[in-house]
C-alpha positions in Angstrom: -52.6 -78.0 -199.2 -54.4 -75.3 -197.3 -54.3 -75.2 -193.5 -57.9 -76.2 -193.0 -57.5 -79.4 -195.1 -54.2 -80.2 -193.4 -55.7 -79.9 -189.9 -58.7 -82.0 -190.9 -56.3 -84.7 -192.2 -54.3 -84.5 -189.0 -57.5 -85.0 -186.9 -58.4 -88.1 -188.9 -54.9 -89.5 -188.6 -54.8 -88.9 -184.9 -57.9 -91.0 -184.6 -56.5 -93.8 -186.7 -53.2 -93.8 -184.8 -55.0 -94.0 -181.5 -57.3 -96.8 -182.7 -54.3 -98.8 -184.0 -52.2 -98.4 -180.9 -55.2 -99.4 -178.7 -55.9 -102.4 -180.9 -52.3 -103.6 -180.7 -52.2 -102.9 -177.0 -49.4 -103.1 -174.5 -48.6 -106.7 -175.3 -47.3 -105.6 -178.8 -46.2 -102.1 -178.0 -43.9 -100.9 -175.1 -46.0 -97.9 -174.2 -49.1 -95.9 -174.9 -48.0 -92.4 -176.2 -49.3 -89.2 -174.7 -51.8 -87.2 -176.7 -49.2 -84.6 -177.6 -47.1 -87.4 -179.1 -50.0 -88.7 -181.2 -50.6 -85.2 -182.4 -46.9 -84.8 -183.4 -47.1 -88.2 -185.3 -50.2 -87.0 -187.2 -48.5 -83.7 -188.1 -45.4 -85.5 -189.3 -47.6 -87.8 -191.5 -49.3 -84.8 -193.0 -46.0 -83.1 -193.6 -44.7 -86.2 -195.5 -47.9 -86.3 -197.5 -47.7 -82.6 -198.4 -44.0 -83.1 -199.5 -45.1 -86.1 -201.7 -47.8 -84.0 -203.3 -45.4 -81.1 -203.9 -42.6 -83.2 -205.1 -43.9 -86.3 -206.7 -41.4 -89.1 -207.4 -40.8 -89.3 -211.1 -38.5 -92.3 -210.7 -35.4 -90.3 -211.6 -33.8 -90.8 -208.1 -32.8 -94.0 -206.3 -34.3 -94.5 -202.8 -31.4 -96.8 -201.9 -28.7 -94.4 -203.0 -26.9 -97.2 -204.8 -27.4 -95.9 -208.3 
């Protein structure tokens, strides 16, 4: 994924993360994270997405490791 698309996805994810955390509120969550933390969460989500796109699961490996 090119950098421009990745950044756009990160911005959208930041908004969704913030909206979700606000909706759940402090009664359900122990704290409201700093903006830098939300940005890191969005970047991490994009990195996982990019890895999934680059290395799709073909079913040949076990996720539990018990096979």
